[in-house]
All heavy atoms as TSV, in Angstrom:
chain	resi	resn	atom	element	x	y	z
A	1	MET	N	N	0.796	-1.172	-0.067
A	1	MET	CA	C	0.007	-0.003	0.021
A	1	MET	C	C	0.878	1.193	0.066
A	1	MET	O	O	1.883	1.324	0.746
A	1	MET	CB	C	-0.869	0.047	1.246
A	1	MET	CG	C	-1.767	1.221	1.344
A	1	MET	SD	S	-2.841	1.072	2.632
A	1	MET	CE	C	-1.880	1.488	4.016
A	2	ALA	N	N	0.610	2.191	-0.740
A	2	ALA	CA	C	1.387	3.475	-0.999
A	2	ALA	C	C	0.771	4.497	0.130
A	2	ALA	O	O	-0.358	4.511	0.299
A	2	ALA	CB	C	1.216	3.982	-2.337
A	3	SER	N	N	1.784	5.028	0.683
A	3	SER	CA	C	1.495	6.165	1.682
A	3	SER	C	C	1.849	7.539	1.136
A	3	SER	O	O	2.977	7.794	1.000
A	3	SER	CB	C	2.191	5.819	2.957
A	3	SER	OG	O	1.798	6.820	3.907
A	4	HIS	N	N	0.905	8.336	0.851
A	4	HIS	CA	C	1.107	9.682	0.287
A	4	HIS	C	C	0.894	10.743	1.462
A	4	HIS	O	O	-0.120	11.133	1.622
A	4	HIS	CB	C	0.254	10.036	-0.873
A	4	HIS	CG	C	0.393	9.087	-1.876
A	4	HIS	ND1	N	1.462	9.015	-2.749
A	4	HIS	CD2	C	-0.377	7.990	-2.386
A	4	HIS	CE1	C	1.526	8.160	-3.662
A	4	HIS	NE2	N	0.292	7.406	-3.468
A	5	ARG	N	N	1.942	10.870	2.325
A	5	ARG	CA	C	1.835	11.755	3.386
A	5	ARG	C	C	2.954	12.817	3.341
A	5	ARG	O	O	3.849	12.621	2.665
A	5	ARG	CB	C	1.894	10.923	4.696
A	5	ARG	CG	C	3.039	10.095	4.898
A	5	ARG	CD	C	3.015	9.311	6.169
A	5	ARG	NE	N	4.530	9.195	6.574
A	5	ARG	CZ	C	5.289	10.097	7.074
A	5	ARG	NH1	N	4.980	11.294	7.258
A	5	ARG	NH2	N	6.501	9.854	7.361
A	6	ASP	N	N	2.874	13.701	4.234
A	6	ASP	CA	C	3.816	14.733	4.530
A	6	ASP	C	C	5.002	14.153	5.100
A	6	ASP	O	O	5.023	13.788	6.219
A	6	ASP	CB	C	3.200	15.982	5.202
A	6	ASP	CG	C	4.077	17.236	5.253
A	6	ASP	OD1	O	5.287	17.107	4.861
A	6	ASP	OD2	O	3.599	18.232	5.684
A	7	PRO	N	N	6.409	14.278	4.408
A	7	PRO	CA	C	7.515	13.726	5.227
A	7	PRO	C	C	7.954	14.716	6.350
A	7	PRO	O	O	8.860	14.230	7.171
A	7	PRO	CB	C	8.457	13.745	4.033
A	7	PRO	CG	C	7.980	14.790	3.206
A	7	PRO	CD	C	6.540	14.775	3.166
A	8	TYR	N	N	7.246	15.749	6.521
A	8	TYR	CA	C	7.713	16.665	7.694
A	8	TYR	C	C	6.724	16.608	8.787
A	8	TYR	O	O	6.654	17.383	9.728
A	8	TYR	CB	C	7.862	18.080	7.083
A	8	TYR	CG	C	8.874	18.172	6.027
A	8	TYR	CD1	C	8.519	18.267	4.734
A	8	TYR	CD2	C	10.106	18.133	6.436
A	8	TYR	CE1	C	9.526	18.283	3.824
A	8	TYR	CE2	C	11.179	17.944	5.524
A	8	TYR	CZ	C	10.856	18.152	4.190
A	8	TYR	OH	O	11.934	18.204	3.228
A	9	GLU	N	N	5.829	15.594	8.804
A	9	GLU	CA	C	4.890	15.279	9.799
A	9	GLU	C	C	5.003	13.887	10.337
A	9	GLU	O	O	5.401	13.094	9.608
A	9	GLU	CB	C	3.446	15.550	9.360
A	9	GLU	CG	C	3.075	16.981	8.943
A	9	GLU	CD	C	3.055	17.809	10.022
A	9	GLU	OE1	O	2.613	17.415	11.158
A	9	GLU	OE2	O	3.324	19.018	9.918
A	10	PRO	N	N	4.608	13.645	11.712
A	10	PRO	CA	C	4.891	12.275	12.131
A	10	PRO	C	C	3.931	11.356	11.336
A	10	PRO	O	O	2.871	11.665	10.851
A	10	PRO	CB	C	4.411	12.415	13.571
A	10	PRO	CG	C	4.551	13.848	13.864
A	10	PRO	CD	C	4.376	14.643	12.733
A	11	ALA	N	N	4.460	10.105	11.236
A	11	ALA	CA	C	3.707	9.041	10.570
A	11	ALA	C	C	2.483	8.502	11.354
A	11	ALA	O	O	2.618	8.376	12.582
A	11	ALA	CB	C	4.616	7.976	9.932
A	12	THR	N	N	1.469	8.152	10.738
A	12	THR	CA	C	0.308	7.551	11.357
A	12	THR	C	C	-0.026	6.215	10.751
A	12	THR	O	O	0.256	6.155	9.457
A	12	THR	CB	C	-0.839	8.354	11.400
A	12	THR	OG1	O	-1.300	8.824	10.165
A	12	THR	CG2	C	-0.550	9.655	12.326
A	13	ASP	N	N	-0.574	5.306	11.299
A	13	ASP	CA	C	-1.136	4.101	10.838
A	13	ASP	C	C	-2.204	4.364	9.713
A	13	ASP	O	O	-3.122	5.136	10.121
A	13	ASP	CB	C	-1.614	3.003	11.842
A	13	ASP	CG	C	-2.035	1.768	11.182
A	13	ASP	OD1	O	-3.216	1.800	10.831
A	13	ASP	OD2	O	-1.226	0.903	11.242
A	14	PRO	N	N	-2.176	3.869	8.473
A	14	PRO	CA	C	-3.356	4.174	7.501
A	14	PRO	C	C	-4.612	3.696	7.850
A	14	PRO	O	O	-5.651	4.276	7.383
A	14	PRO	CB	C	-2.726	3.493	6.146
A	14	PRO	CG	C	-1.786	2.609	6.684
A	14	PRO	CD	C	-1.125	2.995	8.062
A	15	TYR	N	N	-4.773	2.662	8.702
A	15	TYR	CA	C	-5.946	2.055	8.992
A	15	TYR	C	C	-6.659	2.597	10.288
A	15	TYR	O	O	-7.804	2.931	10.379
A	15	TYR	CB	C	-5.927	0.569	9.129
A	15	TYR	CG	C	-5.605	0.021	7.823
A	15	TYR	CD1	C	-4.324	-0.626	7.471
A	15	TYR	CD2	C	-6.509	-0.212	6.747
A	15	TYR	CE1	C	-3.943	-1.202	6.239
A	15	TYR	CE2	C	-6.200	-0.685	5.507
A	15	TYR	CZ	C	-4.884	-1.202	5.342
A	15	TYR	OH	O	-4.490	-1.750	4.074
A	16	PHE	N	N	-5.747	2.689	11.368
A	16	PHE	CA	C	-6.253	3.149	12.617
A	16	PHE	C	C	-6.060	4.590	12.826
A	16	PHE	O	O	-6.507	5.102	13.884
A	16	PHE	CB	C	-5.622	2.290	13.719
A	16	PHE	CG	C	-5.839	0.790	13.586
A	16	PHE	CD1	C	-4.897	-0.061	13.206
A	16	PHE	CD2	C	-7.117	0.329	13.847
A	16	PHE	CE1	C	-5.206	-1.306	13.065
A	16	PHE	CE2	C	-7.481	-0.982	13.705
A	16	PHE	CZ	C	-6.359	-1.832	13.371
A	17	ASP	N	N	-5.167	5.323	12.169
A	17	ASP	CA	C	-4.867	6.716	12.184
A	17	ASP	C	C	-4.379	7.086	13.487
A	17	ASP	O	O	-4.711	8.056	14.082
A	17	ASP	CB	C	-6.294	7.479	11.836
A	17	ASP	CG	C	-5.867	9.024	11.598
A	17	ASP	OD1	O	-4.756	9.225	10.939
A	17	ASP	OD2	O	-6.568	9.897	11.889
A	18	ILE	N	N	-3.489	6.233	13.999
A	18	ILE	CA	C	-2.714	6.460	15.287
A	18	ILE	C	C	-1.288	6.623	15.009
A	18	ILE	O	O	-0.806	6.018	14.000
A	18	ILE	CB	C	-2.943	5.434	16.303
A	18	ILE	CG1	C	-2.539	3.958	15.811
A	18	ILE	CG2	C	-4.419	5.318	16.843
A	18	ILE	CD1	C	-2.655	2.985	16.827
A	19	ARG	N	N	-0.604	7.450	15.757
A	19	ARG	CA	C	0.887	7.620	15.534
A	19	ARG	C	C	1.705	6.410	15.654
A	19	ARG	O	O	1.455	5.737	16.632
A	19	ARG	CB	C	1.285	8.630	16.484
A	19	ARG	CG	C	2.698	9.318	16.184
A	19	ARG	CD	C	3.018	10.405	16.961
A	19	ARG	NE	N	4.482	10.655	16.829
A	19	ARG	CZ	C	4.950	11.746	17.455
A	19	ARG	NH1	N	4.371	12.589	18.047
A	19	ARG	NH2	N	6.363	11.906	17.245
A	20	LEU	N	N	2.657	6.114	14.861
A	20	LEU	CA	C	3.501	5.037	14.960
A	20	LEU	C	C	4.417	5.168	16.025
A	20	LEU	O	O	5.037	6.288	16.300
A	20	LEU	CB	C	4.288	4.706	13.647
A	20	LEU	CG	C	3.374	4.439	12.414
A	20	LEU	CD1	C	4.202	4.367	11.194
A	20	LEU	CD2	C	2.582	3.371	12.623
A	21	TRP	N	N	4.856	4.211	16.713
A	21	TRP	CA	C	5.821	4.298	17.907
A	21	TRP	C	C	7.300	4.291	17.375
A	21	TRP	O	O	8.187	5.042	17.964
A	21	TRP	CB	C	5.666	3.074	18.731
A	21	TRP	CG	C	4.516	3.042	19.617
A	21	TRP	CD1	C	3.386	3.859	19.478
A	21	TRP	CD2	C	4.206	2.216	20.730
A	21	TRP	NE1	N	2.521	3.531	20.401
A	21	TRP	CE2	C	2.965	2.459	21.117
A	21	TRP	CE3	C	4.947	1.181	21.413
A	21	TRP	CZ2	C	2.358	1.862	22.209
A	21	TRP	CZ3	C	4.325	0.482	22.367
A	21	TRP	CH2	C	3.092	0.870	22.859
A	22	LEU	N	N	7.648	3.594	16.390
A	22	LEU	CA	C	9.040	3.432	15.853
A	22	LEU	C	C	9.243	4.562	14.810
A	22	LEU	O	O	9.357	4.389	13.778
A	22	LEU	CB	C	9.381	2.077	15.337
A	22	LEU	CG	C	9.181	0.979	16.292
A	22	LEU	CD1	C	9.279	-0.413	15.546
A	22	LEU	CD2	C	10.052	1.039	17.385
A	23	GLN	N	N	9.561	5.823	15.287
A	23	GLN	CA	C	9.734	6.943	14.416
A	23	GLN	C	C	10.603	7.908	15.054
A	23	GLN	O	O	10.565	8.086	16.341
A	23	GLN	CB	C	8.471	7.496	13.860
A	23	GLN	CG	C	7.540	8.181	14.745
A	23	GLN	CD	C	6.206	8.654	14.120
A	23	GLN	OE1	O	6.397	9.383	13.059
A	23	GLN	NE2	N	5.248	8.391	14.596
A	24	THR	N	N	11.239	8.714	14.342
A	24	THR	CA	C	12.088	9.875	14.864
A	24	THR	C	C	12.236	10.970	13.796
A	24	THR	O	O	12.162	10.604	12.457
A	24	THR	CB	C	13.567	9.459	15.339
A	24	THR	OG1	O	14.118	10.483	16.013
A	24	THR	CG2	C	14.342	8.922	14.227
A	25	GLU	N	N	12.356	12.232	14.114
A	25	GLU	CA	C	12.351	13.232	13.276
A	25	GLU	C	C	14.014	13.494	13.050
A	25	GLU	O	O	14.781	13.477	13.809
A	25	GLU	CB	C	11.769	14.511	13.775
A	25	GLU	CG	C	11.852	15.690	12.802
A	25	GLU	CD	C	10.996	16.893	13.359
A	25	GLU	OE1	O	10.607	16.897	14.589
A	25	GLU	OE2	O	10.690	17.764	12.578
A	26	THR	N	N	14.289	13.643	11.750
A	26	THR	CA	C	15.595	13.999	11.358
A	26	THR	C	C	15.564	15.345	10.551
A	26	THR	O	O	14.575	15.936	10.231
A	26	THR	CB	C	16.282	12.881	10.357
A	26	THR	OG1	O	15.617	13.086	9.109
A	26	THR	CG2	C	16.105	11.484	10.843
A	27	ARG	N	N	16.848	15.849	10.289
A	27	ARG	CA	C	16.878	17.143	9.512
A	27	ARG	C	C	16.289	16.933	8.031
A	27	ARG	O	O	16.124	17.997	7.397
A	27	ARG	CB	C	18.202	17.663	9.496
A	27	ARG	CG	C	19.326	16.831	8.835
A	27	ARG	CD	C	20.638	17.370	8.829
A	27	ARG	NE	N	21.536	16.507	8.318
A	27	ARG	CZ	C	22.636	16.837	7.527
A	27	ARG	NH1	N	22.789	18.185	7.259
A	27	ARG	NH2	N	23.471	15.987	6.929
A	28	HIS	N	N	16.114	15.802	7.608
A	28	HIS	CA	C	15.516	15.541	6.290
A	28	HIS	C	C	14.225	15.023	6.308
A	28	HIS	O	O	13.521	14.827	5.341
A	28	HIS	CB	C	16.360	14.404	5.522
A	28	HIS	CG	C	17.829	14.786	5.389
A	28	HIS	ND1	N	18.189	15.842	4.567
A	28	HIS	CD2	C	18.967	14.333	6.107
A	28	HIS	CE1	C	19.563	15.833	4.650
A	28	HIS	NE2	N	19.980	14.956	5.464
A	29	GLY	N	N	13.550	15.068	7.529
A	29	GLY	CA	C	12.083	14.636	7.651
A	29	GLY	C	C	12.006	13.471	8.652
A	29	GLY	O	O	12.915	13.300	9.256
A	30	TRP	N	N	10.886	12.850	8.630
A	30	TRP	CA	C	10.672	11.788	9.645
A	30	TRP	C	C	11.041	10.421	9.090
A	30	TRP	O	O	10.791	10.118	7.866
A	30	TRP	CB	C	9.134	11.672	9.997
A	30	TRP	CG	C	8.700	12.688	10.794
A	30	TRP	CD1	C	8.402	13.953	10.482
A	30	TRP	CD2	C	8.720	12.760	12.260
A	30	TRP	NE1	N	8.055	14.781	11.731
A	30	TRP	CE2	C	8.313	13.986	12.647
A	30	TRP	CE3	C	8.850	11.696	13.190
A	30	TRP	CZ2	C	8.011	14.232	14.084
A	30	TRP	CZ3	C	8.628	12.023	14.544
A	30	TRP	CH2	C	8.204	13.170	14.889
A	31	VAL	N	N	11.561	9.658	9.904
A	31	VAL	CA	C	12.027	8.211	9.495
A	31	VAL	C	C	11.140	7.393	10.477
A	31	VAL	O	O	11.143	7.635	11.640
A	31	VAL	CB	C	13.488	7.849	9.775
A	31	VAL	CG1	C	13.814	6.329	9.534
A	31	VAL	CG2	C	14.370	8.817	8.941
A	32	TRP	N	N	10.532	6.424	9.823
A	32	TRP	CA	C	9.581	5.459	10.618
A	32	TRP	C	C	9.581	3.989	10.230
A	32	TRP	O	O	9.998	3.830	9.134
A	32	TRP	CB	C	8.143	6.089	10.624
A	32	TRP	CG	C	7.572	6.184	9.148
A	32	TRP	CD1	C	7.720	7.277	8.460
A	32	TRP	CD2	C	6.879	5.322	8.422
A	32	TRP	NE1	N	7.176	7.086	7.253
A	32	TRP	CE2	C	6.605	5.864	7.194
A	32	TRP	CE3	C	6.513	4.057	8.598
A	32	TRP	CZ2	C	5.838	5.194	6.177
A	32	TRP	CZ3	C	5.912	3.283	7.600
A	32	TRP	CH2	C	5.498	3.916	6.333
A	33	ALA	N	N	9.271	3.131	11.000
A	33	ALA	CA	C	9.172	1.756	10.707
A	33	ALA	C	C	7.938	1.065	11.414
A	33	ALA	O	O	7.493	1.582	12.532
A	33	ALA	CB	C	10.281	1.000	11.234
A	34	TYR	N	N	7.293	0.067	10.746
A	34	TYR	CA	C	6.155	-0.516	11.364
A	34	TYR	C	C	6.599	-1.595	12.346
A	34	TYR	O	O	5.769	-1.969	13.266
A	34	TYR	CB	C	5.315	-1.240	10.268
A	34	TYR	CG	C	4.497	-0.243	9.547
A	34	TYR	CD1	C	4.638	0.007	8.260
A	34	TYR	CD2	C	3.256	0.290	10.274
A	34	TYR	CE1	C	3.806	0.930	7.589
A	34	TYR	CE2	C	2.487	1.075	9.520
A	34	TYR	CZ	C	2.624	1.442	8.213
A	34	TYR	OH	O	1.886	2.250	7.595
A	35	ASN	N	N	7.685	-2.180	12.375
A	35	ASN	CA	C	8.147	-3.246	13.225
A	35	ASN	C	C	9.589	-3.327	13.422
A	35	ASN	O	O	10.380	-2.581	12.691
A	35	ASN	CB	C	7.542	-4.641	12.813
A	35	ASN	CG	C	8.115	-4.865	11.295
A	35	ASN	OD1	O	9.222	-4.773	11.017
A	35	ASN	ND2	N	7.182	-5.309	10.490
A	36	PRO	N	N	10.154	-3.998	14.379
A	36	PRO	CA	C	11.568	-4.072	14.560
A	36	PRO	C	C	12.340	-4.600	13.348
A	36	PRO	O	O	13.540	-4.218	13.199
A	36	PRO	CB	C	11.776	-5.081	15.736
A	36	PRO	CG	C	10.388	-4.980	16.517
A	36	PRO	CD	C	9.408	-4.779	15.447
A	37	GLU	N	N	11.881	-5.485	12.609
A	37	GLU	CA	C	12.504	-6.153	11.516
A	37	GLU	C	C	12.731	-4.969	10.498
A	37	GLU	O	O	13.727	-4.792	9.835
A	37	GLU	CB	C	11.705	-7.227	10.851
A	37	GLU	CG	C	11.656	-8.455	11.708
A	37	GLU	CD	C	10.636	-8.354	12.812
A	37	GLU	OE1	O	9.715	-7.474	12.727
A	37	GLU	OE2	O	10.664	-9.113	13.667
A	38	GLN	N	N	11.819	-4.075	10.236
A	38	GLN	CA	C	11.867	-3.053	9.306
A	38	GLN	C	C	12.880	-2.014	9.869
A	38	GLN	O	O	13.731	-1.448	9.138
A	38	GLN	CB	C	10.571	-2.321	9.066
A	38	GLN	CG	C	10.508	-1.330	7.734
A	38	GLN	CD	C	9.223	-0.737	7.618
A	38	GLN	OE1	O	8.444	-0.467	8.386
A	38	GLN	NE2	N	9.019	-0.543	6.356
A	39	LEU	N	N	12.966	-1.751	11.125
A	39	LEU	CA	C	13.927	-0.861	11.777
A	39	LEU	C	C	15.315	-1.367	11.516
A	39	LEU	O	O	16.212	-0.656	11.275
A	39	LEU	CB	C	13.575	-0.687	13.263
A	39	LEU	CG	C	14.242	0.359	14.056
A	39	LEU	CD1	C	13.906	1.719	13.420
A	39	LEU	CD2	C	13.815	0.247	15.414
A	40	ASP	N	N	15.513	-2.793	11.627
A	40	ASP	CA	C	16.765	-3.393	11.567
A	40	ASP	C	C	17.272	-3.068	9.993
A	40	ASP	O	O	18.368	-2.936	9.735
A	40	ASP	CB	C	16.708	-4.817	11.896
A	40	ASP	CG	C	18.080	-5.461	11.745
A	40	ASP	OD1	O	19.095	-4.829	12.330
A	40	ASP	OD2	O	18.210	-6.494	10.947
A	41	LEU	N	N	16.359	-3.368	8.895
A	41	LEU	CA	C	16.671	-3.161	7.712
A	41	LEU	C	C	17.121	-1.613	7.408
A	41	LEU	O	O	18.169	-1.456	6.742
A	41	LEU	CB	C	15.435	-3.416	6.752
A	41	LEU	CG	C	15.619	-3.364	5.290
A	41	LEU	CD1	C	16.663	-4.455	4.739
A	41	LEU	CD2	C	14.333	-3.433	4.581
A	42	ILE	N	N	16.470	-0.654	8.038
A	42	ILE	CA	C	16.844	0.639	7.946
A	42	ILE	C	C	18.218	0.797	8.431
A	42	ILE	O	O	19.064	1.508	7.798
A	42	ILE	CB	C	15.806	1.678	8.556
A	42	ILE	CG1	C	14.528	1.538	7.675
A	42	ILE	CG2	C	16.354	3.060	8.589
A	42	ILE	CD1	C	13.385	2.329	8.530
A	43	ARG	N	N	18.423	0.298	9.626
A	43	ARG	CA	C	19.813	0.462	10.280
A	43	ARG	C	C	20.879	-0.069	9.411
A	43	ARG	O	O	21.958	0.597	9.295
A	43	ARG	CB	C	19.741	-0.209	11.582
A	43	ARG	CG	C	21.089	-0.156	12.337
A	43	ARG	CD	C	21.150	-1.099	13.585
A	43	ARG	NE	N	20.906	-2.551	13.212
A	43	ARG	CZ	C	21.863	-3.341	12.672
A	43	ARG	NH1	N	23.091	-2.963	12.435
A	43	ARG	NH2	N	21.486	-4.592	12.441
A	44	ARG	N	N	20.555	-1.378	8.862
A	44	ARG	CA	C	21.727	-1.893	8.037
A	44	ARG	C	C	21.906	-1.124	6.832
A	44	ARG	O	O	23.037	-0.852	6.231
A	44	ARG	CB	C	21.380	-3.365	7.649
A	44	ARG	CG	C	21.453	-4.336	8.848
A	44	ARG	CD	C	21.178	-5.793	8.430
A	44	ARG	NE	N	19.835	-5.909	8.183
A	44	ARG	CZ	C	19.408	-6.597	7.087
A	44	ARG	NH1	N	20.230	-7.093	6.177
A	44	ARG	NH2	N	18.066	-6.838	6.868
A	45	PHE	N	N	20.967	-0.516	6.113
A	45	PHE	CA	C	20.949	0.356	5.013
A	45	PHE	C	C	21.930	1.593	5.293
A	45	PHE	O	O	22.734	1.968	4.548
A	45	PHE	CB	C	19.664	0.756	4.459
A	45	PHE	CG	C	19.763	1.709	3.217
A	45	PHE	CD1	C	20.062	1.283	2.143
A	45	PHE	CD2	C	19.557	3.113	3.419
A	45	PHE	CE1	C	20.090	2.192	0.965
A	45	PHE	CE2	C	19.680	3.928	2.392
A	45	PHE	CZ	C	19.902	3.402	1.179
A	46	VAL	N	N	21.527	2.180	6.437
A	46	VAL	CA	C	22.325	3.394	6.848
A	46	VAL	C	C	23.678	3.116	7.198
A	46	VAL	O	O	24.729	3.890	6.775
A	46	VAL	CB	C	21.693	4.076	7.972
A	46	VAL	CG1	C	22.498	5.272	8.526
A	46	VAL	CG2	C	20.160	4.635	7.613
A	47	GLN	N	N	24.103	2.071	7.697
A	47	GLN	CA	C	25.439	1.663	8.082
A	47	GLN	C	C	26.235	0.955	7.016
A	47	GLN	O	O	27.523	0.924	7.052
A	47	GLN	CB	C	25.344	0.751	9.189
A	47	GLN	CG	C	24.984	1.192	10.520
A	47	GLN	CD	C	24.985	0.280	11.680
A	47	GLN	OE1	O	24.973	-0.870	11.444
A	47	GLN	NE2	N	24.918	0.804	12.831
A	48	ALA	N	N	25.602	0.696	5.817
A	48	ALA	CA	C	26.274	0.038	4.724
A	48	ALA	C	C	27.351	0.983	4.071
A	48	ALA	O	O	26.969	2.127	3.715
A	48	ALA	CB	C	25.275	-0.522	3.803
A	49	PRO	N	N	28.571	0.414	3.821
A	49	PRO	CA	C	29.560	1.289	3.209
A	49	PRO	C	C	29.220	1.415	1.846
A	49	PRO	O	O	29.613	2.480	1.215
A	49	PRO	CB	C	30.858	0.644	3.408
A	49	PRO	CG	C	30.381	-0.819	3.644
A	49	PRO	CD	C	29.068	-0.706	4.333
A	50	LEU	N	N	28.648	0.426	1.200
A	50	LEU	CA	C	28.215	0.414	-0.287
A	50	LEU	C	C	26.821	-0.092	-0.340
A	50	LEU	O	O	26.523	-1.092	0.028
A	50	LEU	CB	C	29.179	-0.431	-1.083
A	50	LEU	CG	C	28.975	-0.608	-2.562
A	50	LEU	CD1	C	29.216	0.792	-3.193
A	50	LEU	CD2	C	29.910	-1.527	-3.120
A	51	ARG	N	N	25.961	0.796	-1.023
A	51	ARG	CA	C	24.466	0.523	-0.919
A	51	ARG	C	C	24.113	-0.087	-2.271
A	51	ARG	O	O	22.917	-0.277	-2.485
A	51	ARG	CB	C	23.653	1.732	-0.625
A	51	ARG	CG	C	23.977	2.235	0.848
A	51	ARG	CD	C	23.014	3.294	1.124
A	51	ARG	NE	N	23.390	3.741	2.515
A	51	ARG	CZ	C	23.928	4.868	2.762
A	51	ARG	NH1	N	24.389	5.653	1.879
A	51	ARG	NH2	N	24.128	5.100	4.105
A	52	GLU	N	N	24.858	-0.331	-3.211
A	52	GLU	CA	C	24.733	-1.044	-4.503
A	52	GLU	C	C	24.116	-2.479	-4.216
A	52	GLU	O	O	24.755	-3.185	-3.471
A	52	GLU	CB	C	25.727	-0.923	-5.490
A	52	GLU	CG	C	26.159	0.336	-5.877
A	52	GLU	CD	C	27.368	0.315	-6.818
A	52	GLU	OE1	O	27.779	-0.749	-7.309
A	52	GLU	OE2	O	27.929	1.303	-7.131
A	53	GLY	N	N	23.143	-2.863	-4.891
A	53	GLY	CA	C	22.746	-4.261	-4.623
A	53	GLY	C	C	21.844	-4.494	-3.484
A	53	GLY	O	O	21.710	-5.622	-3.122
A	54	MET	N	N	21.450	-3.477	-2.798
A	54	MET	CA	C	20.633	-3.831	-1.586
A	54	MET	C	C	19.247	-4.360	-2.040
A	54	MET	O	O	18.670	-4.048	-3.030
A	54	MET	CB	C	20.362	-2.441	-0.803
A	54	MET	CG	C	21.581	-1.912	-0.083
A	54	MET	SD	S	22.319	-2.891	1.198
A	54	MET	CE	C	21.234	-2.591	2.433
A	55	PRO	N	N	18.744	-5.356	-1.293
A	55	PRO	CA	C	17.500	-6.085	-1.637
A	55	PRO	C	C	16.187	-5.260	-1.481
A	55	PRO	O	O	15.399	-5.479	-0.614
A	55	PRO	CB	C	17.445	-7.313	-0.673
A	55	PRO	CG	C	18.121	-6.701	0.526
A	55	PRO	CD	C	19.214	-5.700	0.006
A	56	TRP	N	N	16.096	-4.237	-2.425
A	56	TRP	CA	C	14.840	-3.514	-2.351
A	56	TRP	C	C	13.940	-4.073	-3.390
A	56	TRP	O	O	13.274	-3.648	-4.184
A	56	TRP	CB	C	14.998	-1.952	-2.574
A	56	TRP	CG	C	16.025	-1.380	-1.683
A	56	TRP	CD1	C	17.183	-0.861	-2.028
A	56	TRP	CD2	C	16.086	-1.483	-0.171
A	56	TRP	NE1	N	17.827	-0.381	-0.940
A	56	TRP	CE2	C	17.284	-0.769	0.138
A	56	TRP	CE3	C	15.186	-1.913	0.772
A	56	TRP	CZ2	C	17.630	-0.553	1.499
A	56	TRP	CZ3	C	15.539	-1.712	2.126
A	56	TRP	CH2	C	16.795	-1.041	2.383
């Protein structure tokens, strides 16, 4: 499901319209995850020295 929301506002669940717990504001906008597995994927992407070939 695509989410067309403002990147400068906190993320909310599209079905329940409640704010997500796993999110933080950065200087580039909000970063959020639905679960710990997605949070780990974001962490590995950010820490990767070379991002070519990442499994997106």
